[in-house]
C-alpha positions in Angstrom: 36.7 -10.7 -39.7 33.7 -8.3 -40.0 31.4 -11.2 -40.8 32.5 -13.1 -37.6 31.9 -10.0 -35.5 28.5 -9.4 -37.1 27.5 -13.1 -36.6 28.6 -12.9 -32.9 26.7 -9.6 -32.3 23.5 -11.1 -33.9 23.9 -14.3 -31.9 24.4 -12.4 -28.7 21.3 -10.2 -29.4 19.2 -13.3 -30.0 20.5 -15.0 -26.9 20.0 -11.9 -24.7 16.4 -11.5 -26.1 15.6 -15.1 -25.2 16.9 -14.7 -21.7 15.0 -11.4 -21.2 11.8 -12.9 -22.6 12.1 -15.9 -20.4 12.7 -13.9 -17.2 9.8 -11.6 -18.1 7.5 -14.6 -18.5 8.5 -15.9 -15.1 7.8 -12.5 -13.5 4.4 -12.3 -15.2 3.5 -15.8 -13.9 4.5 -14.7 -10.3 2.4 -11.5 -10.7 -0.6 -13.5 -11.9 -0.3 -15.9 -9.0 -0.1 -13.1 -6.5 -3.0 -11.2 -8.0 -5.1 -14.4 -7.9 -4.3 -15.0 -4.3 -5.2 -11.4 -3.5 -8.5 -11.7 -5.3 -9.4 -14.8 -3.4 -8.4 -13.2 -0.1 -10.4 -10.0 -0.9 -13.4 -12.1 -1.7 -13.1 -14.0 1.6 -12.5 -10.7 3.5 -15.6 -9.2 2.1 -17.7 -12.2 3.1 -16.3 -12.1 6.6 -16.7 -8.3 6.9 -20.3 -8.6 5.8 -21.0 -11.3 8.3 -19.3 -9.3 11.1 -21.2 -6.1 10.2 -24.6 -7.8 10.3 -24.0 -10.2 13.2 -22.0 -7.9 15.5 -24.8 -5.4 16.1 -27.2 -6.2 18.9 -30.0 -4.4 17.1 -29.4 -6.6 14.0 -29.5 -9.7 16.2 -32.8 -8.7 17.8 -34.1 -7.9 14.3 -33.1 -11.4 13.1 -34.7 -12.9 16.1 -38.0 -11.2 15.4 -37.8 -12.1 11.7 -36.8 -15.7 11.8 -37.3 -17.1 15.3 -40.1 -15.1 16.7 -40.6 -16.8 20.2 -38.1 -19.6 19.8 -35.3 -17.7 21.4 -35.3 -17.0 25.1 -33.0 -14.7 26.9 -30.8 -16.5 29.5 -28.9 -15.1 32.5 -25.2 -15.3 31.9 -24.7 -16.9 35.3 -26.8 -19.9 34.2 -24.6 -20.6 31.2 -22.5 -23.8 31.6 -19.4 -25.0 29.7 -19.1 -28.7 28.8 -15.4 -29.5 28.9 -14.1 -32.7 27.3 -10.6 -33.9 28.1 -8.9 -37.2 27.3 -9.7 -38.6 30.8 -13.1 -37.2 31.6 -16.0 -34.9 30.9 -16.9 -32.0 33.2 -19.6 -29.3 33.3 -18.3 -26.0 34.6 -19.6 -22.5 35.1 -18.8 -20.0 32.4 -16.0 -17.7 33.5 -15.9 -14.2 32.1 -12.5 -12.5 32.2 -12.4 -8.7 31.9 -9.1 -7.1 30.9 
């Protein structure tokens, strides 16, 4: 009788260890996947943030103009900017509308 109980206890310990190990492996895989997704998103965020920081400043844009374009860029009046609108039926040129909140 004692041998049967001992065998049952050992078998249940082995079975529970296998179940726990399997669930831990699944959790580790999920954690790894989430960390990889976060790493990719952080990298993309840093690139976009860097681009925004450099291109959102008017001083930086003027500096880039002088460095790279010299006299190629000409300032335009905002009233002269047109929008080319393409629909399924036709193509139109409209004035740019600026909406202030």
